[in-house]
C-alpha positions as CSV (number, residue, x, y, z in Angstrom):
1,M,25.6,77.8,132.4
2,N,26.1,77.3,128.7
3,T,27.9,79.9,126.5
4,H,26.9,80.5,122.9
5,V,29.5,81.8,120.5
6,M,28.5,83.4,117.2
7,I,30.8,82.1,114.4
8,Y,31.0,83.2,110.8
9,D,33.4,83.2,107.9
10,G,36.2,85.5,108.9
11,Y,35.6,85.5,112.7
12,V,38.8,86.1,114.7
13,S,39.1,83.1,117.0
14,F,42.0,84.3,119.1
15,E,39.9,87.1,120.5
16,I,37.6,84.6,122.2
17,M,39.8,81.6,123.0
18,L,40.6,82.6,126.6
19,A,37.0,83.5,127.2
20,T,35.7,80.2,126.0
21,Y,38.4,78.4,127.9
22,L,37.4,80.0,131.2
23,L,33.6,79.8,130.6
24,K,33.9,76.1,129.7
25,T,34.6,75.5,133.4
26,K,30.9,76.2,134.1
27,G,29.2,74.7,131.1
28,D,29.3,73.9,127.4
29,I,30.4,76.1,124.6
30,I,27.9,76.1,121.8
31,T,28.6,77.6,118.5
32,I,26.0,79.3,116.3
33,G,26.5,79.8,112.6
34,M,24.4,81.7,110.1
35,T,23.8,78.2,108.6
36,S,24.9,74.7,109.6
37,D,27.7,74.9,107.0
38,P,31.3,75.0,108.3
39,V,32.9,78.4,108.6
40,K,36.5,79.4,108.2
41,S,38.0,81.7,110.9
42,Y,40.4,84.5,110.0
43,E,43.2,82.2,111.2
44,G,42.1,79.4,108.8
45,L,40.4,77.1,111.3
46,I,37.4,75.3,109.9
47,V,34.6,74.9,112.4
48,T,31.2,73.4,112.0
49,P,28.6,75.2,114.1
50,H,26.6,73.3,116.6
51,H,23.4,75.2,115.5
52,S,22.4,77.5,112.7
53,M,20.5,80.7,113.4
54,D,17.3,79.0,112.4
55,E,17.7,76.5,115.2
56,V,18.4,78.9,118.0
57,D,15.9,79.8,120.6
58,H,17.0,83.0,122.5
59,R,15.5,81.6,125.7
60,D,18.2,78.9,125.7
61,I,21.1,81.4,125.6
62,E,22.5,82.5,128.9
63,V,25.7,84.0,127.6
64,L,26.5,85.1,124.0
65,I,29.9,86.0,122.7
66,V,30.3,87.9,119.5
67,P,33.9,87.8,118.2
68,G,35.4,90.3,115.8
69,G,36.2,89.7,112.2
70,D,34.5,90.4,109.0
71,I,31.0,91.1,110.2
72,R,29.4,92.1,106.9
73,E,27.5,88.8,106.7
74,L,26.1,89.4,110.2
75,Q,25.1,93.0,109.6
76,Q,22.9,91.9,106.7
77,N,21.2,89.2,108.8
78,K,18.0,90.3,110.4
79,Q,17.9,87.2,112.6
80,V,21.2,88.1,114.2
81,I,20.1,91.7,114.9
82,T,16.8,90.4,116.3
83,L,18.6,87.8,118.5
84,L,20.8,90.5,119.9
85,Q,17.9,92.7,120.7
86,M,16.0,89.9,122.3
87,L,18.9,88.9,124.5
88,E,19.4,92.5,125.6
89,G,15.7,92.7,126.4
90,D,16.0,89.6,128.5
91,R,19.2,91.0,130.1
92,K,21.2,88.0,129.1
93,F,25.0,88.3,129.2
94,I,26.4,89.6,125.9
95,G,30.1,89.9,125.2
96,A,31.5,91.6,122.1
97,I,35.0,92.3,121.1
98,C,36.6,94.2,118.2
99,S,34.1,94.5,115.3
100,G,31.6,92.4,117.3
101,V,31.0,95.7,119.2
102,D,30.0,97.4,115.9
103,L,27.3,94.7,115.5
104,L,25.9,95.4,119.0
105,N,25.9,99.1,118.1
106,Q,24.1,98.5,114.8
107,A,21.5,96.4,116.7
108,G,20.9,99.5,118.9
109,I,21.7,97.8,122.2
110,L,24.6,100.1,123.1
111,E,22.6,103.3,123.0
112,G,22.9,105.1,126.3
113,K,25.3,102.5,127.6
114,Q,29.0,102.8,128.5
115,H,31.1,100.8,126.0
116,T,34.3,100.8,124.2
117,S,35.2,100.0,120.6
118,N,38.2,100.0,118.3
119,D,37.2,103.6,117.5
120,T,40.0,106.0,118.5
121,T,37.6,108.0,120.6
122,H,37.3,105.1,123.1
123,S,40.4,104.7,125.3
124,D,39.2,101.9,127.6
125,T,40.4,98.4,126.7
126,Y,37.1,96.9,127.9
127,V,34.0,98.2,129.5
128,V,31.3,96.4,131.5
129,H,27.8,97.9,131.6
130,N,25.3,95.8,133.5
131,N,24.9,92.6,131.3
132,I,27.1,93.8,128.4
133,I,30.9,93.7,128.1
134,T,32.6,95.3,125.1
135,A,36.3,95.2,124.3
136,K,38.9,96.4,121.8
137,A,40.7,93.6,119.9
138,N,43.8,93.9,122.1
139,G,41.7,93.6,125.2
140,Y,41.0,89.9,124.8
141,V,42.6,88.9,128.2
142,D,40.7,91.5,130.2
143,F,37.6,90.7,128.2
144,A,37.8,87.0,129.2
145,L,38.6,87.7,132.8
146,A,35.8,90.3,133.2
147,L,33.3,88.1,131.4
148,G,34.1,85.3,133.8
149,Q,33.6,87.7,136.7
150,M,30.3,88.9,135.3
151,T,29.0,85.4,134.9
152,G,30.2,84.2,138.3
153,I,32.6,81.5,137.2
154,Y,35.2,82.2,140.0
155,A,34.8,80.4,143.3
156,D,35.8,83.6,145.2
157,E,37.9,86.7,145.0
158,A,41.1,84.7,145.5
159,D,40.3,82.4,142.6
160,Y,39.6,85.5,140.4
161,E,42.9,87.1,141.5
162,E,44.8,83.9,140.8
163,T,43.3,83.7,137.3
164,I,44.4,87.3,136.6
165,R,47.9,86.6,137.8
166,F,48.2,83.5,135.7
167,F,46.6,84.6,132.4
168,K,47.5,88.3,132.5
169,Y,50.8,88.5,134.2
170,F,52.0,84.9,133.5
171,E,52.8,84.1,137.1
172,N,52.7,80.5,138.2
173,A,49.6,79.6,140.1
């Protein structure tokens, strides 16, 4: 199972690092940029995307993660909105955190679904609704753990509980 991650100038890498670390155990992490040009994360990391939006076929995506950050570039990109709508139509796994949730909302795929966001009217740190997980920025650990559970990366319940203890509560495994 490969995981695709949307990267763009100003994306916040820390919000998705644990998720990509965990999902890497079951496949490759493939980055998608708006173009093939390198992007600079909020933290200053320079990353060259594996693929540009023009090169992506929605049928090849099993999991898509949309990190938070400055999403203005994405909001203006019709290819991004169409991709999100196609993935939702195919019931692919979609994870969005922080302002990435706003992009899902703009694409219309959160309508009628339980979700959370950084909006103060939402109190949940993260929410899973069928194939979609949304999270507040400070919910990155729960986001990663739950996304792993949604996608079936844990060998069993004991593996999942051990992962929670290690990454959320800092207990030795």
